[in-house]
C-alpha positions as CSV (number, residue, x, y, z in Angstrom):
1,X,-0.2,-0.3,0.1
2,X,1.1,3.5,-0.4
3,X,3.1,5.5,2.4
4,X,0.7,8.5,1.7
5,X,-2.8,9.8,2.4
6,X,-4.6,12.3,-0.1
7,X,-7.4,14.4,1.3
8,X,-9.9,16.1,-1.0
9,X,-12.7,17.4,1.5
10,X,-13.0,19.8,4.4
11,X,-14.7,18.2,7.9
12,X,-18.1,19.5,8.8
13,X,-18.7,20.5,12.2
14,X,-18.8,18.1,15.4
15,X,-19.8,17.9,18.9
16,X,-17.5,15.5,20.3
17,X,-15.6,13.5,23.3
18,X,-12.3,11.8,22.7
19,X,-9.7,9.9,25.1
20,X,-5.6,10.0,23.7
21,X,-3.0,8.0,23.7
22,X,-0.5,8.2,26.9
23,X,1.6,11.2,27.3
24,X,5.5,10.2,25.3
25,X,7.6,12.1,27.7
26,X,6.1,10.2,31.0
27,X,6.1,6.8,28.7
28,X,9.4,7.1,28.0
29,X,10.6,8.2,31.6
30,X,8.3,5.7,33.2
31,X,10.8,3.2,30.9
32,X,13.6,4.5,32.1
33,X,13.4,4.8,35.9
34,X,11.3,1.8,36.3
35,X,14.6,-0.1,34.7
36,X,16.5,1.5,38.0
37,X,14.2,0.9,40.5
38,X,13.9,-2.6,43.1
39,X,10.9,-4.3,42.2
40,X,8.2,-4.6,39.6
41,X,6.9,-1.3,38.2
42,X,3.6,-1.4,36.3
43,X,2.3,1.2,33.8
44,X,-1.1,1.0,32.4
45,X,-2.2,3.6,29.4
46,X,1.2,3.2,28.4
47,X,1.8,4.9,24.7
48,X,2.7,2.2,22.3
49,X,4.5,4.4,19.9
50,X,7.7,3.5,18.1
51,X,9.8,6.5,20.6
52,X,8.6,4.0,23.6
53,X,9.0,0.9,21.6
54,X,12.3,2.0,21.3
55,X,13.0,2.6,25.0
56,X,11.6,-0.8,26.1
57,X,14.0,-2.4,23.5
58,X,16.9,-0.4,25.2
59,X,16.3,-1.4,28.4
60,X,16.2,-5.0,27.5
61,X,19.5,-5.1,26.0
62,X,20.8,-3.9,29.7
63,X,18.9,-7.0,31.2
64,X,16.0,-5.8,32.5
65,X,12.9,-7.9,31.8
66,X,9.5,-6.6,30.5
67,X,5.8,-8.0,29.8
68,X,3.8,-6.0,27.8
69,X,0.5,-7.5,27.7
70,X,-2.7,-5.5,26.4
71,X,-3.0,-2.2,28.5
72,X,-0.5,-2.9,30.8
73,X,3.3,-2.9,30.4
74,X,5.4,-4.7,33.3
75,X,9.0,-3.6,34.4
76,X,10.9,-5.6,36.2
77,X,13.8,-3.8,37.6
78,X,17.1,-4.8,38.2
79,X,18.6,-1.5,40.6
80,X,20.6,1.4,40.1
81,X,23.0,-0.1,39.6
82,X,22.4,-3.6,38.5
83,X,22.8,-3.5,34.5
84,X,24.4,-6.0,32.4
85,X,26.8,-4.5,30.7
86,X,27.9,-6.3,27.7
87,X,30.9,-5.3,25.3
88,X,29.9,-4.2,21.3
89,X,26.4,-2.8,23.3
90,X,24.6,-1.1,20.7
91,X,21.2,1.2,22.0
92,X,18.8,2.3,18.8
93,X,17.3,5.8,19.6
94,X,15.6,5.3,16.4
95,X,13.4,8.7,16.4
96,X,13.3,9.5,19.6
97,X,15.5,12.5,21.3
98,X,14.2,12.2,24.3
99,X,15.0,8.1,24.6
100,X,18.7,9.2,22.9
101,X,19.4,12.4,25.5
102,X,18.4,10.9,28.5
103,X,19.5,7.0,28.6
104,X,22.7,9.0,27.7
105,X,22.8,10.5,31.0
106,X,21.4,6.9,32.6
107,X,24.9,5.2,31.1
108,X,27.4,7.1,32.3
109,X,28.1,4.3,34.8
110,X,28.8,1.6,32.0
111,X,32.2,-0.7,31.9
112,X,31.7,-1.6,27.9
113,X,31.6,1.2,25.8
114,X,28.0,1.4,24.1
115,X,26.9,3.3,21.1
116,X,24.1,5.3,20.2
117,X,22.9,5.3,17.4
118,X,19.5,6.7,15.4
119,X,17.2,7.3,12.5
120,X,18.6,9.6,9.9
121,X,16.3,12.7,11.3
122,X,18.1,11.9,14.7
123,X,21.7,11.3,13.3
124,X,21.2,15.0,12.1
125,X,20.2,16.6,16.0
126,X,22.3,18.0,18.1
127,X,24.1,15.5,21.4
128,X,26.8,17.3,21.7
129,X,24.0,19.2,24.3
130,X,24.4,16.3,26.5
131,X,27.9,15.3,26.2
132,X,29.3,18.2,26.9
133,X,27.7,18.5,30.7
134,X,27.8,14.8,30.8
135,X,31.3,14.1,30.4
136,X,31.8,16.4,32.8
137,X,31.1,13.1,35.9
138,X,34.0,11.9,34.1
139,X,32.6,9.4,32.1
140,X,34.3,10.0,27.9
141,X,31.4,10.8,25.1
142,X,32.7,10.6,21.4
143,X,30.6,11.9,19.0
144,X,30.4,12.0,15.1
145,X,30.1,15.8,13.8
146,X,28.6,16.5,17.4
147,X,25.3,13.8,16.9
148,X,24.5,10.4,16.7
149,X,26.6,7.7,16.6
150,X,27.6,8.3,19.8
151,X,29.6,6.1,22.2
152,X,29.7,5.8,26.2
153,X,32.9,5.7,27.8
154,X,31.6,5.0,31.1
155,X,33.2,5.7,34.9
156,X,32.5,3.9,38.4
157,X,34.3,7.0,40.2
158,X,31.6,9.5,39.0
159,X,31.8,13.2,40.6
160,X,29.1,15.7,41.2
161,X,28.8,18.5,38.9
162,X,27.5,22.2,38.1
163,X,25.2,22.5,35.3
164,X,23.9,25.5,33.6
165,X,20.8,24.4,31.5
166,X,19.9,27.8,29.3
167,X,17.9,26.6,26.6
168,X,15.5,25.6,27.9
169,X,15.8,22.4,27.0
170,X,13.9,19.4,29.0
171,X,15.7,16.5,27.6
172,X,19.5,18.4,28.4
173,X,18.5,19.2,31.9
174,X,17.0,15.4,32.2
175,X,19.6,13.6,30.8
176,X,22.1,15.2,33.5
177,X,19.5,14.4,36.6
178,X,19.7,11.0,35.4
179,X,23.1,11.6,35.5
180,X,23.7,13.2,39.1
181,X,21.5,9.6,40.7
182,X,24.7,7.9,40.5
183,X,27.5,10.5,41.2
184,X,29.0,11.0,45.1
185,X,27.7,14.1,46.2
186,X,25.7,16.8,45.0
187,X,25.3,17.9,41.6
188,X,23.7,21.7,41.0
189,X,21.7,22.0,37.9
190,X,20.7,25.9,37.0
191,X,18.0,25.1,34.5
192,X,15.8,27.8,32.0
193,X,12.0,26.5,32.5
194,X,11.0,23.7,30.7
195,X,8.6,20.6,31.0
196,X,9.3,19.0,34.6
197,X,8.4,15.6,34.4
198,X,11.6,14.3,35.2
199,X,11.2,16.5,38.7
200,X,7.7,15.6,39.6
201,X,8.8,11.8,39.2
202,X,11.9,12.4,41.1
203,X,9.8,13.8,43.9
204,X,7.0,10.7,43.9
205,X,9.7,8.7,44.5
206,X,11.4,10.6,47.4
207,X,14.6,11.0,45.7
208,X,17.0,13.1,47.0
209,X,16.3,16.5,45.0
210,X,15.6,19.7,46.4
211,X,14.3,22.5,43.9
212,X,14.0,26.2,44.3
213,X,11.9,27.8,41.7
214,X,13.2,31.4,40.9
215,X,11.1,33.8,37.9
216,X,13.4,32.8,34.7
217,X,15.2,29.4,36.1
218,X,14.8,26.0,38.4
219,X,17.6,25.7,40.7
220,X,18.1,22.1,41.1
221,X,20.1,20.1,43.9
222,X,20.7,16.1,43.5
223,X,22.0,13.3,45.5
224,X,23.4,10.0,44.7
225,X,21.1,7.4,44.8
226,X,20.9,4.2,46.4
227,X,17.6,2.5,45.6
228,X,14.7,3.5,44.0
229,X,11.2,2.5,44.5
230,X,9.1,0.7,42.2
231,X,6.7,3.3,40.3
232,X,2.9,2.5,39.4
233,X,2.1,4.6,37.0
234,X,-1.3,5.2,35.1
235,X,-0.3,7.4,32.4
236,X,-2.3,10.5,31.8
237,X,-3.1,11.3,28.0
238,X,-0.5,13.5,25.7
239,X,-1.2,17.4,24.9
240,X,1.1,17.2,22.5
241,X,-1.2,14.7,20.7
242,X,-4.2,16.3,21.7
243,X,-3.2,20.2,20.4
244,X,-4.2,18.1,16.8
245,X,-7.5,17.5,17.7
246,X,-8.0,21.2,19.5
247,X,-7.0,22.8,16.1
248,X,-9.4,20.7,14.2
249,X,-12.1,22.2,16.6
250,X,-10.7,26.3,16.3
251,X,-10.4,25.5,12.5
252,X,-13.9,24.2,12.5
253,X,-17.0,26.3,12.9
254,X,-19.4,26.0,15.1
255,X,-17.9,22.9,17.2
256,X,-17.3,21.3,20.4
257,X,-14.9,18.9,21.7
258,X,-14.1,17.6,25.1
259,X,-10.0,15.7,25.1
260,X,-10.4,13.7,28.7
261,X,-7.8,12.7,31.1
262,X,-5.1,15.5,29.6
263,X,-2.3,16.1,31.1
264,X,-2.3,19.6,31.8
265,X,1.1,20.1,33.4
266,X,1.7,24.4,33.7
267,X,4.7,23.3,32.0
268,X,2.9,22.0,29.2
269,X,0.3,24.5,28.4
270,X,2.3,27.0,26.3
271,X,-0.3,26.5,23.5
272,X,-3.0,26.6,25.9
273,X,-2.2,30.2,26.9
274,X,-1.2,31.4,23.3
275,X,-5.2,30.1,22.0
276,X,-6.7,31.9,24.8
277,X,-4.4,34.8,23.6
278,X,-6.0,34.2,20.0
279,X,-9.9,34.5,21.2
280,X,-10.1,30.7,22.3
281,X,-12.3,29.8,25.1
282,X,-10.9,26.5,26.4
283,X,-11.9,25.3,29.8
284,X,-9.8,22.4,32.6
285,X,-12.7,20.3,34.2
286,X,-12.2,17.6,36.3
287,X,-8.8,18.6,37.4
288,X,-6.9,16.7,39.9
289,X,-3.4,16.3,40.8
290,X,-2.0,12.6,40.2
291,X,1.9,11.4,40.9
292,X,2.8,15.7,40.3
293,X,1.3,16.0,37.1
294,X,-2.2,17.9,36.9
295,X,-5.0,16.0,35.2
296,X,-8.1,17.5,33.8
297,X,-10.5,17.3,31.0
298,X,-10.2,19.6,28.5
299,X,-13.3,21.3,26.6
300,X,-12.6,23.7,23.6
301,X,-15.3,25.1,21.6
302,X,-14.7,26.8,17.8
303,X,-14.4,30.6,18.4
304,X,-16.2,33.3,16.0
305,X,-13.1,35.1,15.4
306,X,-9.9,34.5,15.6
307,X,-7.3,37.6,16.7
308,X,-3.8,37.6,16.1
309,X,-1.1,37.4,18.7
310,X,1.9,38.8,19.5
311,X,3.4,35.8,21.5
312,X,5.6,36.3,24.5
313,X,9.2,34.2,24.0
314,X,8.8,33.0,28.2
315,X,5.9,31.1,26.5
316,X,7.5,29.1,23.8
317,X,9.0,26.2,26.0
318,X,5.4,25.2,27.1
319,X,4.8,25.2,23.8
320,X,7.5,24.0,21.7
321,X,6.2,20.7,20.0
322,X,2.7,22.2,19.4
323,X,3.8,25.5,17.1
324,X,4.1,23.6,13.9
325,X,-0.2,23.9,14.7
326,X,-0.2,27.1,16.3
327,X,1.4,28.5,13.2
328,X,-1.7,26.7,11.4
329,X,-3.9,28.3,13.8
330,X,-2.4,31.9,13.9
331,X,-3.0,31.4,9.6
332,X,-6.5,32.0,9.9
333,X,-6.6,35.1,12.7
334,X,-7.0,38.4,11.7
335,X,-4.0,40.6,11.4
336,X,-0.1,39.7,11.8
337,X,0.7,36.8,14.6
338,X,4.5,36.6,15.2
339,X,6.6,34.5,17.6
340,X,10.2,35.0,18.4
341,X,13.1,32.6,19.8
342,X,12.9,29.6,18.1
343,X,16.0,28.5,17.8
344,X,14.7,25.3,19.8
345,X,12.0,24.3,17.6
346,X,14.9,23.8,14.7
347,X,16.4,21.0,16.9
348,X,13.0,18.5,16.4
349,X,13.0,15.7,14.3
350,X,12.4,18.3,11.3
351,X,14.0,21.9,10.9
352,X,9.8,22.7,11.9
353,X,10.6,26.8,11.7
354,X,11.5,25.6,7.9
355,X,8.8,23.4,7.7
356,X,5.8,25.6,9.5
357,X,6.7,28.8,7.2
358,X,6.8,25.9,4.3
359,X,3.6,24.8,4.6
360,X,1.4,28.3,5.1
361,X,3.0,29.5,1.7
362,X,1.8,26.4,-0.3
363,X,-1.1,27.4,1.6
364,X,-1.0,30.9,0.3
365,X,-0.4,32.7,3.5
366,X,2.3,35.3,3.6
367,X,5.0,34.5,5.9
368,X,8.2,36.4,7.0
369,X,11.0,34.2,8.6
370,X,14.1,35.0,10.0
371,X,16.9,31.7,11.6
372,X,14.2,32.0,14.6
373,X,11.5,34.0,13.9
374,X,8.1,33.9,12.1
375,X,5.5,36.6,11.2
376,X,2.2,34.7,9.6
377,X,0.2,37.5,7.9
378,X,-3.5,35.7,8.4
379,X,-6.4,35.5,6.2
380,X,-9.9,34.4,8.0
381,X,-11.0,34.0,4.6
382,X,-8.6,31.4,3.2
383,X,-10.2,28.9,1.4
384,X,-7.7,26.1,-0.5
385,X,-9.0,25.0,-4.1
386,X,-5.6,23.6,-5.2
387,X,-2.8,20.7,-4.9
388,X,-0.7,20.2,-2.0
389,X,1.8,18.0,-1.8
390,X,3.4,17.6,1.4
391,X,7.0,15.5,1.1
392,X,10.5,14.8,2.4
393,X,10.6,16.2,5.8
394,X,12.2,13.8,7.3
395,X,9.1,11.9,8.2
396,X,8.6,14.6,11.0
397,X,5.3,12.7,12.5
398,X,4.1,16.5,13.5
399,X,4.6,18.0,9.9
400,X,2.2,14.8,8.4
401,X,-0.2,15.6,11.5
402,X,0.1,19.9,11.0
403,X,-0.9,19.0,7.1
404,X,-3.5,16.4,7.6
405,X,-5.1,19.1,10.2
406,X,-4.9,21.5,7.3
407,X,-6.6,19.6,4.9
408,X,-9.7,18.9,6.6
409,X,-10.1,22.7,7.6
410,X,-8.6,24.9,4.8
411,X,-9.6,22.3,1.7
412,X,-7.8,21.8,-1.2
413,X,-6.5,18.2,-2.4
414,X,-3.3,17.2,-0.3
415,X,-1.3,15.0,-1.1
416,X,0.3,13.9,2.4
417,X,3.5,11.1,2.0
418,X,5.0,9.2,5.0
419,X,1.6,8.7,7.1
420,X,3.7,6.0,9.2
421,X,5.1,8.6,10.4
422,X,2.4,8.7,13.3
423,X,4.3,5.6,14.4
424,X,6.8,7.9,16.6
425,X,4.1,9.2,18.5
426,X,0.4,8.8,17.6
427,X,-0.1,5.7,15.8
428,X,-3.7,5.6,16.4
429,X,-3.8,9.4,15.3
430,X,-5.6,8.6,11.5
431,X,-8.4,6.4,13.6
432,X,-9.3,9.2,15.8
433,X,-9.5,11.3,12.6
434,X,-11.3,9.1,10.6
435,X,-13.9,9.0,13.5
436,X,-14.5,12.6,13.3
437,X,-14.8,12.7,9.5
438,X,-17.5,9.8,9.5
439,X,-19.9,12.3,12.6
440,X,-22.7,13.1,10.7
């Protein structure tokens, strides 16, 4: 079967309630930390995407037993020093920057060299940003042009470090945090604000972590850990995946949507804050706190009009995975929307700032970009009548899904290639899309 999909018809109005698969960031972190625990950890609603399955395969290569049945995954943790390091071991992170960068911190005590590899897209991304701080612990790293493949030579005498994370990268911060729990003494991290799932997991497990929150950064202090208790987790739905259906609602007329049991961690809701500034009504219902994470149902209603936005850059880190879909919404807003300081957007699976601009230009939207900013000249009356082909985008799952939402809401004939890219983060995406298309 051809690995592309064609859309020729806009979606009609709808009123719907959906459930999105488990949060990818938490799923990967659960796999890694459960492998280091003493005892059996159980997860329900674990996201079974390629990124998470690659994480499971990685810990299995390190001697960890994993049993995955139906909606339940069990990991038989081997303890913080219990990995079975073997000669000539290769860990394939595939497309997952989260796995590739976090596991580099986990493996800094390896007794044999370990090679981390990835797919074509991941092999273009910067791994010096984790290798440099991790090497201060005492491990050594060999990189290929600052990228994968990466070879780790661990150390049994890891010393604590001081690290200033100034990019707002949760992956870099978390990688160093995983290294810190294996190092003697106190590691101190000054980190620009970014998603904090690793901190919440460490706190829930009562690991020796201290966090002081300041306006623009967090001060994190971590001591060596000797034992981690098992982590049982019912993983909430992923707001990054839900964002595509939020956009579908916003860009459709007279539509309503409830997304159930979504992780609305304050470090992840940049898209909600941005869309509210654009005139979108988004409500959180049945809010609760679960293992430190804030969970709620999201209620979204399509607005009569969309306002342009001059997006404050302090919202960037909380929306970094959602900017492609935010750009698409800005295309229908009245006026000029401006987004700045988006360097991190080009550290993703593809150069997403470039692709966001390219999709909008193909749609007929005027766009002005620099290397880290974009101005979008919205057109509330835009109706696409032409054929648009989306291909050769390094199989970035979010480029694919953004293109699908554009096709369903702006019209035209869209030929979108590499539909298998969604297996990275959201394998059931098209199944849920079809449920909207079939609604009468």
